[in-house]
C-alpha positions in Angstrom: 0.0 -0.1 0.0 2.8 2.4 0.6 4.5 1.6 -2.5 1.6 2.6 -4.4 1.1 5.9 -2.7 4.8 6.7 -3.0 4.6 5.7 -6.8 1.5 7.9 -7.3 3.2 10.9 -5.2 6.5 10.6 -7.6 4.2 10.9 -10.6 3.3 14.4 -9.7 7.0 15.6 -9.5 8.0 16.8 -13.1 12.0 15.8 -12.5 11.2 12.3 -11.5 8.6 12.0 -14.6 11.2 13.4 -16.8 14.0 11.4 -15.6 12.1 8.3 -16.6 12.2 9.5 -20.1 8.7 10.9 -20.5 8.2 13.9 -22.8 5.8 16.1 -20.7 7.1 19.5 -21.7 3.5 20.6 -23.2 1.5 19.0 -20.5 -0.2 21.5 -18.2 0.0 19.8 -15.1 1.4 16.5 -13.6 -0.6 14.2 -12.8 -2.6 15.0 -15.7 -6.3 15.5 -14.4 -9.3 15.8 -16.7 -13.1 15.7 -16.4 -15.1 12.5 -16.0 -16.4 13.1 -19.6 -13.3 11.6 -21.0 -14.6 8.1 -19.5 -17.1 8.0 -22.2 -15.0 8.0 -25.2 -15.8 5.0 -27.2 -13.4 5.2 -30.3 -9.7 4.9 -30.5 -9.6 7.8 -33.0 -11.2 10.3 -30.4 -8.9 8.8 -27.9 -5.8 9.8 -29.8 -7.2 13.3 -30.6 -7.7 14.0 -27.1 -4.4 12.8 -25.9 -3.0 15.1 -28.5 -5.0 18.0 -27.4 -3.9 17.5 -23.8 -0.1 17.7 -24.8 1.0 14.3 -25.1 1.8 14.3 -28.9 5.5 14.2 -28.4 5.2 11.3 -25.8 3.1 9.3 -28.3 5.8 9.9 -30.9 8.7 8.8 -28.6 6.6 5.6 -28.2 6.0 4.9 -31.8 9.6 5.4 -32.5 10.9 3.0 -29.8 9.6 -0.1 -31.3 12.8 -2.3 -31.6 13.4 -5.8 -32.3 14.2 -7.6 -29.1 17.8 -9.0 -28.4 18.3 -12.7 -27.9 15.9 -15.7 -27.9 12.8 -14.0 -27.1 12.3 -13.3 -30.6 11.6 -17.0 -31.5 9.1 -17.2 -28.4 6.6 -14.7 -29.5 8.3 -11.7 -28.1 9.6 -10.2 -31.1 9.4 -6.3 -30.5 10.0 -4.1 -27.2 8.6 -0.7 -26.8 8.6 2.1 -24.3 5.9 2.8 -21.9 3.6 5.8 -22.4 0.9 7.3 -20.1 -1.4 5.6 -17.7 -4.9 6.6 -18.0 -6.4 6.1 -14.4 -10.3 5.9 -14.7 -13.2 5.5 -12.0 -15.9 4.1 -14.3 -15.5 2.4 -17.3 -17.8 3.9 -20.1 -16.0 2.8 -22.9 -12.4 4.2 -22.1 -10.6 0.9 -21.8 -11.7 -0.1 -25.2 -10.7 3.1 -26.9 -7.3 3.3 -25.1 -6.5 -0.2 -25.6 -5.1 -0.1 -29.3 -2.9 2.9 -28.6 0.7 1.8 -28.4 2.2 2.4 -24.8 -0.9 3.8 -23.3 -2.2 1.5 -20.4 -5.4 2.0 -18.3 -6.2 1.2 -14.7 -8.9 1.5 -12.4 -8.5 3.8 -9.6 -9.6 1.5 -6.9 -7.4 -1.4 -8.5 -3.9 0.5 -9.0 -1.0 -2.0 -9.7 2.3 -0.9 -8.7 3.9 -2.7 -11.9 1.8 -0.3 -13.8 2.4 2.9 -11.9 6.2 1.9 -11.6 7.3 -0.2 -14.2 10.7 -1.8 -13.8 10.8 -0.7 -10.5 11.4 3.0 -11.4 8.9 5.5 -10.1 7.7 8.5 -12.0 5.4 7.1 -14.5 3.3 9.9 -16.6 -0.2 9.4 -15.1 
């Protein structure tokens, strides 16, 4: 419980988020908080458009450019590509946001009542863009 609280607190500090590699220069605030109307987005196209309007365009481009072929034998075991992690979208009620966000590369979703430490601090490194 303390680790999840610490990871959430770290996501509000711009130096820690930038040290993790996220591009958050155009983002208004950290963590980025938006209205509940965003939870009712149904289409992936709308979700991508909304993320770009919020200032995540540079971050999403960083993720797309990071797709590399994995080193080692994982390629033969259906783990061919590696990719950076992008923003974590935290919602309270799923009105279609999970389906809209699931096909955007690097973007993950999490319910506010079931926050996962591995999603908040991937690789054990605090400061994910939430």
